PyMOL Python script that loads the backbone (N, CA, C, O; Angstrom):
from pymol import cmd

cmd.read_pdbstr("""\
ATOM      1  N   MET A   1      29.693  54.873  23.473  1.00  0.00           N
ATOM      2  CA  MET A   1      30.644  53.985  22.870  1.00  0.00           C
ATOM      3  C   MET A   1      31.929  54.109  23.672  1.00  0.00           C
ATOM      4  O   MET A   1      32.281  55.193  24.138  1.00  0.00           O
ATOM      5  N   THR A   2      32.615  53.008  23.827  1.00  0.00           N
ATOM      6  CA  THR A   2      33.934  53.015  24.427  1.00  0.00           C
ATOM      7  C   THR A   2      34.955  52.735  23.336  1.00  0.00           C
ATOM      8  O   THR A   2      34.919  51.680  22.703  1.00  0.00           O
ATOM      9  N   ALA A   3      35.859  53.671  23.117  1.00  0.00           N
ATOM     10  CA  ALA A   3      36.870  53.530  22.070  1.00  0.00           C
ATOM     11  C   ALA A   3      38.090  52.808  22.628  1.00  0.00           C
ATOM     12  O   ALA A   3      38.509  53.066  23.757  1.00  0.00           O
ATOM     13  N   VAL A   4      38.654  51.910  21.839  1.00  0.00           N
ATOM     14  CA  VAL A   4      39.878  51.219  22.224  1.00  0.00           C
ATOM     15  C   VAL A   4      41.041  52.202  22.225  1.00  0.00           C
ATOM     16  O   VAL A   4      41.897  52.149  23.109  1.00  0.00           O
ATOM     17  N   ALA A   5      41.078  53.099  21.239  1.00  0.00           N
ATOM     18  CA  ALA A   5      42.170  54.064  21.126  1.00  0.00           C
ATOM     19  C   ALA A   5      41.595  55.463  20.866  1.00  0.00           C
ATOM     20  O   ALA A   5      41.608  55.938  19.730  1.00  0.00           O
ATOM     21  N   PRO A   6      41.089  56.124  21.922  1.00  0.00           N
ATOM     22  CA  PRO A   6      40.520  57.458  21.712  1.00  0.00           C
ATOM     23  C   PRO A   6      41.579  58.433  21.221  1.00  0.00           C
ATOM     24  O   PRO A   6      42.746  58.351  21.603  1.00  0.00           O
ATOM     25  N   SER A   7      41.156  59.351  20.373  1.00  0.00           N
ATOM     26  CA  SER A   7      42.093  60.354  19.843  1.00  0.00           C
ATOM     27  C   SER A   7      41.305  61.557  19.352  1.00  0.00           C
ATOM     28  O   SER A   7      40.096  61.488  19.126  1.00  0.00           O
ATOM     29  N   ASP A   8      42.025  62.662  19.194  1.00  0.00           N
ATOM     30  CA  ASP A   8      41.396  63.858  18.631  1.00  0.00           C
ATOM     31  C   ASP A   8      40.927  63.608  17.200  1.00  0.00           C
ATOM     32  O   ASP A   8      39.885  64.116  16.787  1.00  0.00           O
ATOM     33  N   ALA A   9      41.699  62.823  16.445  1.00  0.00           N
ATOM     34  CA  ALA A   9      41.328  62.519  15.061  1.00  0.00           C
ATOM     35  C   ALA A   9      40.014  61.739  15.011  1.00  0.00           C
ATOM     36  O   ALA A   9      39.158  62.026  14.174  1.00  0.00           O
ATOM     37  N   LEU A  10      39.846  60.747  15.907  1.00  0.00           N
ATOM     38  CA  LEU A  10      38.603  59.980  15.971  1.00  0.00           C
ATOM     39  C   LEU A  10      37.440  60.906  16.308  1.00  0.00           C
ATOM     40  O   LEU A  10      36.391  60.859  15.667  1.00  0.00           O
ATOM     41  N   THR A  11      37.635  61.743  17.312  1.00  0.00           N
ATOM     42  CA  THR A  11      36.582  62.670  17.727  1.00  0.00           C
ATOM     43  C   THR A  11      36.158  63.568  16.573  1.00  0.00           C
ATOM     44  O   THR A  11      34.964  63.751  16.334  1.00  0.00           O
ATOM     45  N   GLU A  12      37.123  64.128  15.861  1.00  0.00           N
ATOM     46  CA  GLU A  12      36.803  65.033  14.751  1.00  0.00           C
ATOM     47  C   GLU A  12      36.114  64.309  13.602  1.00  0.00           C
ATOM     48  O   GLU A  12      35.208  64.866  12.983  1.00  0.00           O
ATOM     49  N   GLU A  13      36.524  63.083  13.306  1.00  0.00           N
ATOM     50  CA  GLU A  13      35.853  62.328  12.229  1.00  0.00           C
ATOM     51  C   GLU A  13      34.410  62.012  12.591  1.00  0.00           C
ATOM     52  O   GLU A  13      33.524  62.070  11.739  1.00  0.00           O
ATOM     53  N   ILE A  14      34.173  61.675  13.860  1.00  0.00           N
ATOM     54  CA  ILE A  14      32.789  61.399  14.289  1.00  0.00           C
ATOM     55  C   ILE A  14      31.966  62.678  14.207  1.00  0.00           C
ATOM     56  O   ILE A  14      30.831  62.650  13.733  1.00  0.00           O
ATOM     57  N   ARG A  15      32.521  63.798  14.662  1.00  0.00           N
ATOM     58  CA  ARG A  15      31.803  65.084  14.601  1.00  0.00           C
ATOM     59  C   ARG A  15      31.425  65.460  13.168  1.00  0.00           C
ATOM     60  O   ARG A  15      30.413  66.126  12.949  1.00  0.00           O
ATOM     61  N   ALA A  16      32.228  65.037  12.196  1.00  0.00           N
ATOM     62  CA  ALA A  16      31.990  65.392  10.794  1.00  0.00           C
ATOM     63  C   ALA A  16      30.918  64.533  10.125  1.00  0.00           C
ATOM     64  O   ALA A  16      30.501  64.833   9.007  1.00  0.00           O
ATOM     65  N   ILE A  17      30.468  63.476  10.787  1.00  0.00           N
ATOM     66  CA  ILE A  17      29.450  62.591  10.201  1.00  0.00           C
ATOM     67  C   ILE A  17      28.105  63.308  10.175  1.00  0.00           C
ATOM     68  O   ILE A  17      27.702  63.929  11.158  1.00  0.00           O
ATOM     69  N   SER A  18      27.428  63.217   9.063  1.00  0.00           N
ATOM     70  CA  SER A  18      26.118  63.843   8.898  1.00  0.00           C
ATOM     71  C   SER A  18      25.150  63.345   9.972  1.00  0.00           C
ATOM     72  O   SER A  18      25.026  62.142  10.200  1.00  0.00           O
ATOM     73  N   GLY A  19      24.469  64.280  10.625  1.00  0.00           N
ATOM     74  CA  GLY A  19      23.487  63.944  11.649  1.00  0.00           C
ATOM     75  C   GLY A  19      24.040  63.979  13.068  1.00  0.00           C
ATOM     76  O   GLY A  19      23.262  64.021  14.021  1.00  0.00           O
ATOM     77  N   VAL A  20      25.364  63.962  13.236  1.00  0.00           N
ATOM     78  CA  VAL A  20      25.949  64.025  14.575  1.00  0.00           C
ATOM     79  C   VAL A  20      25.854  65.466  15.065  1.00  0.00           C
ATOM     80  O   VAL A  20      26.340  66.393  14.416  1.00  0.00           O
ATOM     81  N   LYS A  21      25.213  65.637  16.234  1.00  0.00           N
ATOM     82  CA  LYS A  21      25.023  66.962  16.798  1.00  0.00           C
ATOM     83  C   LYS A  21      26.106  67.328  17.800  1.00  0.00           C
ATOM     84  O   LYS A  21      26.506  68.489  17.879  1.00  0.00           O
ATOM     85  N   SER A  22      26.588  66.349  18.571  1.00  0.00           N
ATOM     86  CA  SER A  22      27.652  66.628  19.533  1.00  0.00           C
ATOM     87  C   SER A  22      28.383  65.350  19.891  1.00  0.00           C
ATOM     88  O   SER A  22      27.839  64.249  19.797  1.00  0.00           O
ATOM     89  N   VAL A  23      29.633  65.522  20.304  1.00  0.00           N
ATOM     90  CA  VAL A  23      30.470  64.406  20.760  1.00  0.00           C
ATOM     91  C   VAL A  23      31.164  64.870  22.033  1.00  0.00           C
ATOM     92  O   VAL A  23      31.859  65.886  22.041  1.00  0.00           O
ATOM     93  N   THR A  24      30.967  64.113  23.108  1.00  0.00           N
ATOM     94  CA  THR A  24      31.621  64.395  24.380  1.00  0.00           C
ATOM     95  C   THR A  24      32.514  63.218  24.706  1.00  0.00           C
ATOM     96  O   THR A  24      32.095  62.066  24.588  1.00  0.00           O
ATOM     97  N   VAL A  25      33.748  63.497  25.117  1.00  0.00           N
ATOM     98  CA  VAL A  25      34.702  62.432  25.412  1.00  0.00           C
ATOM     99  C   VAL A  25      35.152  62.557  26.864  1.00  0.00           C
ATOM    100  O   VAL A  25      35.564  63.626  27.314  1.00  0.00           O
ATOM    101  N   MET A  26      35.062  61.433  27.593  1.00  0.00           N
ATOM    102  CA  MET A  26      35.566  61.351  28.959  1.00  0.00           C
ATOM    103  C   MET A  26      36.401  60.083  29.050  1.00  0.00           C
ATOM    104  O   MET A  26      35.862  58.988  29.209  1.00  0.00           O
ATOM    105  N   GLY A  27      37.705  60.232  28.950  1.00  0.00           N
ATOM    106  CA  GLY A  27      38.580  59.063  28.924  1.00  0.00           C
ATOM    107  C   GLY A  27      38.394  58.310  27.624  1.00  0.00           C
ATOM    108  O   GLY A  27      38.653  58.844  26.546  1.00  0.00           O
ATOM    109  N   THR A  28      37.940  57.052  27.727  1.00  0.00           N
ATOM    110  CA  THR A  28      37.677  56.267  26.524  1.00  0.00           C
ATOM    111  C   THR A  28      36.198  56.269  26.143  1.00  0.00           C
ATOM    112  O   THR A  28      35.819  55.704  25.117  1.00  0.00           O
ATOM    113  N   ALA A  29      35.358  56.907  26.974  1.00  0.00           N
ATOM    114  CA  ALA A  29      33.908  56.912  26.736  1.00  0.00           C
ATOM    115  C   ALA A  29      33.510  58.087  25.856  1.00  0.00           C
ATOM    116  O   ALA A  29      33.796  59.242  26.171  1.00  0.00           O
ATOM    117  N   TYR A  30      32.851  57.777  24.754  1.00  0.00           N
ATOM    118  CA  TYR A  30      32.337  58.777  23.834  1.00  0.00           C
ATOM    119  C   TYR A  30      30.823  58.801  23.963  1.00  0.00           C
ATOM    120  O   TYR A  30      30.166  57.767  23.845  1.00  0.00           O
ATOM    121  N   THR A  31      30.270  59.990  24.208  1.00  0.00           N
ATOM    122  CA  THR A  31      28.825  60.171  24.166  1.00  0.00           C
ATOM    123  C   THR A  31      28.532  60.953  22.898  1.00  0.00           C
ATOM    124  O   THR A  31      28.979  62.087  22.727  1.00  0.00           O
ATOM    125  N   ILE A  32      27.770  60.321  22.012  1.00  0.00           N
ATOM    126  CA  ILE A  32      27.487  60.908  20.709  1.00  0.00           C
ATOM    127  C   ILE A  32      25.992  61.178  20.625  1.00  0.00           C
ATOM    128  O   ILE A  32      25.182  60.265  20.781  1.00  0.00           O
ATOM    129  N   VAL A  33      25.630  62.428  20.380  1.00  0.00           N
ATOM    130  CA  VAL A  33      24.235  62.813  20.205  1.00  0.00           C
ATOM    131  C   VAL A  33      24.018  63.016  18.718  1.00  0.00           C
ATOM    132  O   VAL A  33      24.746  63.761  18.062  1.00  0.00           O
ATOM    133  N   SER A  34      23.001  62.337  18.196  1.00  0.00           N
ATOM    134  CA  SER A  34      22.729  62.369  16.766  1.00  0.00           C
ATOM    135  C   SER A  34      21.258  62.661  16.534  1.00  0.00           C
ATOM    136  O   SER A  34      20.420  62.406  17.400  1.00  0.00           O
ATOM    137  N   THR A  35      20.951  63.193  15.370  1.00  0.00           N
ATOM    138  CA  THR A  35      19.557  63.432  15.029  1.00  0.00           C
ATOM    139  C   THR A  35      18.810  62.104  14.959  1.00  0.00           C
ATOM    140  O   THR A  35      19.378  61.062  14.630  1.00  0.00           O
ATOM    141  N   SER A  36      17.550  62.174  15.271  1.00  0.00           N
ATOM    142  CA  SER A  36      16.698  60.992  15.272  1.00  0.00           C
ATOM    143  C   SER A  36      16.643  60.380  13.881  1.00  0.00           C
ATOM    144  O   SER A  36      16.510  61.095  12.888  1.00  0.00           O
ATOM    145  N   ASP A  37      16.744  59.072  13.810  1.00  0.00           N
ATOM    146  CA  ASP A  37      16.630  58.326  12.562  1.00  0.00           C
ATOM    147  C   ASP A  37      17.628  58.766  11.488  1.00  0.00           C
ATOM    148  O   ASP A  37      17.327  58.705  10.296  1.00  0.00           O
ATOM    149  N   SER A  38      18.810  59.208  11.910  1.00  0.00           N
ATOM    150  CA  SER A  38      19.817  59.632  10.936  1.00  0.00           C
ATOM    151  C   SER A  38      20.470  58.448  10.237  1.00  0.00           C
ATOM    152  O   SER A  38      21.044  58.595   9.158  1.00  0.00           O
ATOM    153  N   GLY A  39      20.380  57.268  10.858  1.00  0.00           N
ATOM    154  CA  GLY A  39      20.945  56.073  10.247  1.00  0.00           C
ATOM    155  C   GLY A  39      22.457  56.100  10.150  1.00  0.00           C
ATOM    156  O   GLY A  39      23.034  55.463   9.268  1.00  0.00           O
ATOM    157  N   ASN A  40      23.112  56.836  11.054  1.00  0.00           N
ATOM    158  CA  ASN A  40      24.556  56.958  10.945  1.00  0.00           C
ATOM    159  C   ASN A  40      25.336  56.034  11.883  1.00  0.00           C
ATOM    160  O   ASN A  40      26.556  56.170  11.981  1.00  0.00           O
ATOM    161  N   MET A  41      24.693  55.121  12.557  1.00  0.00           N
ATOM    162  CA  MET A  41      25.376  54.212  13.480  1.00  0.00           C
ATOM    163  C   MET A  41      26.450  53.398  12.758  1.00  0.00           C
ATOM    164  O   MET A  41      27.552  53.235  13.284  1.00  0.00           O
ATOM    165  N   ASN A  42      26.150  52.890  11.570  1.00  0.00           N
ATOM    166  CA  ASN A  42      27.145  52.124  10.821  1.00  0.00           C
ATOM    167  C   ASN A  42      28.353  52.985  10.465  1.00  0.00           C
ATOM    168  O   ASN A  42      29.490  52.519  10.542  1.00  0.00           O
ATOM    169  N   ARG A  43      28.119  54.219  10.080  1.00  0.00           N
ATOM    170  CA  ARG A  43      29.213  55.129   9.724  1.00  0.00           C
ATOM    171  C   ARG A  43      30.090  55.422  10.945  1.00  0.00           C
ATOM    172  O   ARG A  43      31.316  55.449  10.835  1.00  0.00           O
ATOM    173  N   ILE A  44      29.476  55.636  12.089  1.00  0.00           N
ATOM    174  CA  ILE A  44      30.225  55.867  13.328  1.00  0.00           C
ATOM    175  C   ILE A  44      31.089  54.651  13.650  1.00  0.00           C
ATOM    176  O   ILE A  44      32.250  54.794  14.035  1.00  0.00           O
ATOM    177  N   MET A  45      30.526  53.464  13.492  1.00  0.00           N
ATOM    178  CA  MET A  45      31.288  52.242  13.760  1.00  0.00           C
ATOM    179  C   MET A  45      32.449  52.089  12.783  1.00  0.00           C
ATOM    180  O   MET A  45      33.539  51.687  13.188  1.00  0.00           O
ATOM    181  N   GLU A  46      32.238  52.399  11.506  1.00  0.00           N
ATOM    182  CA  GLU A  46      33.305  52.314  10.506  1.00  0.00           C
ATOM    183  C   GLU A  46      34.472  53.236  10.884  1.00  0.00           C
ATOM    184  O   GLU A  46      35.635  52.838  10.820  1.00  0.00           O
ATOM    185  N   VAL A  47      34.148  54.451  11.272  1.00  0.00           N
ATOM    186  CA  VAL A  47      35.180  55.413  11.662  1.00  0.00           C
ATOM    187  C   VAL A  47      35.927  54.903  12.892  1.00  0.00           C
ATOM    188  O   VAL A  47      37.157  54.931  12.926  1.00  0.00           O
ATOM    189  N   ALA A  48      35.194  54.440  13.898  1.00  0.00           N
ATOM    190  CA  ALA A  48      35.821  53.943  15.125  1.00  0.00           C
ATOM    191  C   ALA A  48      36.718  52.738  14.853  1.00  0.00           C
ATOM    192  O   ALA A  48      37.782  52.612  15.460  1.00  0.00           O
ATOM    193  N   MET A  49      36.303  51.857  13.955  1.00  0.00           N
ATOM    194  CA  MET A  49      37.114  50.672  13.641  1.00  0.00           C
ATOM    195  C   MET A  49      38.425  51.067  12.967  1.00  0.00           C
ATOM    196  O   MET A  49      39.449  50.418  13.183  1.00  0.00           O
ATOM    197  N   ARG A  50      38.407  52.113  12.160  1.00  0.00           N
ATOM    198  CA  ARG A  50      39.646  52.596  11.534  1.00  0.00           C
ATOM    199  C   ARG A  50      40.608  53.193  12.556  1.00  0.00           C
ATOM    200  O   ARG A  50      41.808  53.302  12.300  1.00  0.00           O
ATOM    201  N   HIS A  51      40.078  53.576  13.709  1.00  0.00           N
ATOM    202  CA  HIS A  51      40.888  54.215  14.755  1.00  0.00           C
ATOM    203  C   HIS A  51      41.125  53.273  15.933  1.00  0.00           C
ATOM    204  O   HIS A  51      41.281  53.744  17.059  1.00  0.00           O
ATOM    205  N   GLY A  52      41.156  51.977  15.714  1.00  0.00           N
ATOM    206  CA  GLY A  52      41.516  51.049  16.774  1.00  0.00           C
ATOM    207  C   GLY A  52      40.401  50.187  17.301  1.00  0.00           C
ATOM    208  O   GLY A  52      40.666  49.223  18.020  1.00  0.00           O
ATOM    209  N   GLY A  53      39.155  50.496  16.972  1.00  0.00           N
ATOM    210  CA  GLY A  53      38.056  49.640  17.372  1.00  0.00           C
ATOM    211  C   GLY A  53      37.218  50.201  18.520  1.00  0.00           C
ATOM    212  O   GLY A  53      37.465  51.288  19.043  1.00  0.00           O
ATOM    213  N   VAL A  54      36.221  49.407  18.880  1.00  0.00           N
ATOM    214  CA  VAL A  54      35.241  49.782  19.894  1.00  0.00           C
ATOM    215  C   VAL A  54      35.207  48.709  20.969  1.00  0.00           C
ATOM    216  O   VAL A  54      35.130  47.519  20.664  1.00  0.00           O
ATOM    217  N   GLY A  55      35.265  49.130  22.234  1.00  0.00           N
ATOM    218  CA  GLY A  55      35.144  48.195  23.341  1.00  0.00           C
ATOM    219  C   GLY A  55      33.705  47.773  23.545  1.00  0.00           C
ATOM    220  O   GLY A  55      33.421  46.591  23.741  1.00  0.00           O
ATOM    221  N   ASN A  56      32.792  48.737  23.500  1.00  0.00           N
ATOM    222  CA  ASN A  56      31.351  48.458  23.552  1.00  0.00           C
ATOM    223  C   ASN A  56      30.596  49.670  23.030  1.00  0.00           C
ATOM    224  O   ASN A  56      31.140  50.766  22.896  1.00  0.00           O
ATOM    225  N   ILE A  57      29.331  49.434  22.744  1.00  0.00           N
ATOM    226  CA  ILE A  57      28.490  50.519  22.242  1.00  0.00           C
ATOM    227  C   ILE A  57      27.076  50.311  22.757  1.00  0.00           C
ATOM    228  O   ILE A  57      26.584  49.185  22.820  1.00  0.00           O
ATOM    229  N   THR A  58      26.433  51.403  23.122  1.00  0.00           N
ATOM    230  CA  THR A  58      25.057  51.367  23.592  1.00  0.00           C
ATOM    231  C   THR A  58      24.300  52.477  22.874  1.00  0.00           C
ATOM    232  O   THR A  58      24.787  53.604  22.783  1.00  0.00           O
ATOM    233  N   ALA A  59      23.134  52.170  22.375  1.00  0.00           N
ATOM    234  CA  ALA A  59      22.301  53.175  21.712  1.00  0.00           C
ATOM    235  C   ALA A  59      21.046  53.398  22.544  1.00  0.00           C
ATOM    236  O   ALA A  59      20.332  52.453  22.880  1.00  0.00           O
ATOM    237  N   ASP A  60      20.788  54.650  22.869  1.00  0.00           N
ATOM    238  CA  ASP A  60      19.607  55.016  23.649  1.00  0.00           C
ATOM    239  C   ASP A  60      18.861  56.126  22.941  1.00  0.00           C
ATOM    240  O   ASP A  60      19.459  56.964  22.267  1.00  0.00           O
ATOM    241  N   LYS A  61      17.564  56.123  23.098  1.00  0.00           N
ATOM    242  CA  LYS A  61      16.765  57.254  22.628  1.00  0.00           C
ATOM    243  C   LYS A  61      16.707  58.272  23.762  1.00  0.00           C
ATOM    244  O   LYS A  61      16.582  57.903  24.929  1.00  0.00           O
ATOM    245  N   SER A  62      16.797  59.531  23.419  1.00  0.00           N
ATOM    246  CA  SER A  62      16.781  60.599  24.414  1.00  0.00           C
ATOM    247  C   SER A  62      15.390  60.812  24.969  1.00  0.00           C
ATOM    248  O   SER A  62      14.388  60.654  24.272  1.00  0.00           O
ATOM    249  N   ASN A  63      15.351  61.177  26.244  1.00  0.00           N
ATOM    250  CA  ASN A  63      14.091  61.613  26.827  1.00  0.00           C
ATOM    251  C   ASN A  63      14.174  63.131  27.002  1.00  0.00           C
ATOM    252  O   ASN A  63      15.209  63.724  26.701  1.00  0.00           O
ATOM    253  N   LEU A  64      13.137  63.750  27.468  1.00  0.00           N
ATOM    254  CA  LEU A  64      13.090  65.199  27.588  1.00  0.00           C
ATOM    255  C   LEU A  64      14.204  65.725  28.490  1.00  0.00           C
ATOM    256  O   LEU A  64      14.806  66.756  28.188  1.00  0.00           O
ATOM    257  N   GLU A  65      14.483  65.034  29.588  1.00  0.00           N
ATOM    258  CA  GLU A  65      15.541  65.495  30.491  1.00  0.00           C
ATOM    259  C   GLU A  65      16.914  65.433  29.816  1.00  0.00           C
ATOM    260  O   GLU A  65      17.739  66.324  30.018  1.00  0.00           O
ATOM    261  N   ASP A  66      17.167  64.387  29.014  1.00  0.00           N
ATOM    262  CA  ASP A  66      18.438  64.300  28.282  1.00  0.00           C
ATOM    263  C   ASP A  66      18.607  65.495  27.340  1.00  0.00           C
ATOM    264  O   ASP A  66      19.684  66.085  27.258  1.00  0.00           O
ATOM    265  N   VAL A  67      17.532  65.839  26.634  1.00  0.00           N
ATOM    266  CA  VAL A  67      17.574  66.961  25.698  1.00  0.00           C
ATOM    267  C   VAL A  67      17.834  68.262  26.455  1.00  0.00           C
ATOM    268  O   VAL A  67      18.650  69.079  26.027  1.00  0.00           O
ATOM    269  N   PHE A  68      17.146  68.455  27.571  1.00  0.00           N
ATOM    270  CA  PHE A  68      17.322  69.655  28.387  1.00  0.00           C
ATOM    271  C   PHE A  68      18.762  69.764  28.881  1.00  0.00           C
ATOM    272  O   PHE A  68      19.361  70.838  28.818  1.00  0.00           O
ATOM    273  N   LEU A  69      19.320  68.654  29.375  1.00  0.00           N
ATOM    274  CA  LEU A  69      20.689  68.635  29.869  1.00  0.00           C
ATOM    275  C   LEU A  69      21.677  68.981  28.750  1.00  0.00           C
ATOM    276  O   LEU A  69      22.623  69.737  28.968  1.00  0.00           O
ATOM    277  N   THR A  70      21.459  68.436  27.569  1.00  0.00           N
ATOM    278  CA  THR A  70      22.340  68.723  26.436  1.00  0.00           C
ATOM    279  C   THR A  70      22.284  70.195  26.062  1.00  0.00           C
ATOM    280  O   THR A  70      23.311  70.798  25.750  1.00  0.00           O
ATOM    281  N   LEU A  71      21.098  70.773  26.090  1.00  0.00           N
ATOM    282  CA  LEU A  71      20.935  72.167  25.684  1.00  0.00           C
ATOM    283  C   LEU A  71      21.399  73.164  26.739  1.00  0.00           C
ATOM    284  O   LEU A  71      21.939  74.215  26.395  1.00  0.00           O
ATOM    285  N   THR A  72      21.197  72.849  28.028  1.00  0.00           N
ATOM    286  CA  THR A  72      21.463  73.824  29.086  1.00  0.00           C
ATOM    287  C   THR A  72      22.668  73.485  29.957  1.00  0.00           C
ATOM    288  O   THR A  72      23.201  74.361  30.637  1.00  0.00           O
ATOM    289  N   GLY A  73      23.099  72.239  29.946  1.00  0.00           N
ATOM    290  CA  GLY A  73      24.218  71.841  30.801  1.00  0.00           C
ATOM    291  C   GLY A  73      23.818  71.563  32.230  1.00  0.00           C
ATOM    292  O   GLY A  73      24.683  71.387  33.088  1.00  0.00           O
ATOM    293  N   ARG A  74      22.512  71.518  32.513  1.00  0.00           N
ATOM    294  CA  ARG A  74      22.064  71.203  33.879  1.00  0.00           C
ATOM    295  C   ARG A  74      20.788  70.374  33.820  1.00  0.00           C
ATOM    296  O   ARG A  74      20.053  70.410  32.834  1.00  0.00           O
ATOM    297  N   ASN A  75      20.536  69.627  34.893  1.00  0.00           N
ATOM    298  CA  ASN A  75      19.340  68.801  34.983  1.00  0.00           C
ATOM    299  C   ASN A  75      18.104  69.659  35.214  1.00  0.00           C
ATOM    300  O   ASN A  75      18.206  70.801  35.660  1.00  0.00           O
ATOM    301  N   LEU A  76      16.945  69.108  34.910  1.00  0.00           N
ATOM    302  CA  LEU A  76      15.688  69.822  35.104  1.00  0.00           C
ATOM    303  C   LEU A  76      15.510  70.256  36.551  1.00  0.00           C
ATOM    304  O   LEU A  76      14.968  71.330  36.811  1.00  0.00           O
ATOM    305  N   ARG A  77      15.954  69.442  37.486  1.00  0.00           N
ATOM    306  CA  ARG A  77      15.726  69.717  38.902  1.00  0.00           C
ATOM    307  C   ARG A  77      16.869  70.465  39.574  1.00  0.00           C
ATOM    308  O   ARG A  77      16.784  70.740  40.771  1.00  0.00           O
ATOM    309  N   ASP A  78      17.930  70.804  38.856  1.00  0.00           N
ATOM    310  CA  ASP A  78      19.072  71.519  39.457  1.00  0.00           C
ATOM    311  C   ASP A  78      18.679  72.885  39.973  1.00  0.00           C
ATOM    312  O   ASP A  78      19.035  73.272  41.086  1.00  0.00           O
ATOM    313  N   GLY A  79      17.948  73.604  39.159  1.00  0.00           N
ATOM    314  CA  GLY A  79      17.483  74.933  39.571  1.00  0.00           C
ATOM    315  C   GLY A  79      18.566  76.000  39.566  1.00  0.00           C
ATOM    316  O   GLY A  79      18.260  77.184  39.430  1.00  0.00           O
ATOM    317  N   GLY A  80      19.817  75.609  39.709  1.00  0.00           N
ATOM    318  CA  GLY A  80      20.920  76.574  39.754  1.00  0.00           C
ATOM    319  C   GLY A  80      21.559  76.763  38.402  1.00  0.00           C
ATOM    320  O   GLY A  80      21.088  76.248  37.388  1.00  0.00           O
ATOM    321  N   GLU A  81      22.625  77.503  38.411  1.00  0.00           N
ATOM    322  CA  GLU A  81      23.360  77.734  37.183  1.00  0.00           C
ATOM    323  C   GLU A  81      24.104  76.479  36.765  1.00  0.00           C
ATOM    324  O   GLU A  81      24.570  75.722  37.618  1.00  0.00           O
ATOM    325  N   GLY A  82      24.223  76.242  35.438  1.00  0.00           N
ATOM    326  CA  GLY A  82      24.896  75.061  34.899  1.00  0.00           C
ATOM    327  C   GLY A  82      26.355  75.239  34.681  1.00  0.00           C
ATOM    328  O   GLY A  82      27.030  74.313  34.230  1.00  0.00           O
TER     329      GLY A  82
END
""", "prot")
cmd.dss("prot")
cmd.show_as("cartoon", "prot")
cmd.util.cbc("prot")
cmd.orient("prot")
């Protein structure tokens, strides 16, 4: 998701939503990892709209490499320290 007005308050409210496992922020880009089928997309959007809105949003299902990267901080093929 791209936030119109990213803030610490927005980040913390998203982190507090049931099913959200992690929130990473890089500039205006928020990467939100949530439990499968948590149904919290509407809640995330409601929170973001209260904090200035959303520029765009993309929902993807994780693959094994995404899960590995989230857990270890490195790609499957990195081989080195993360």
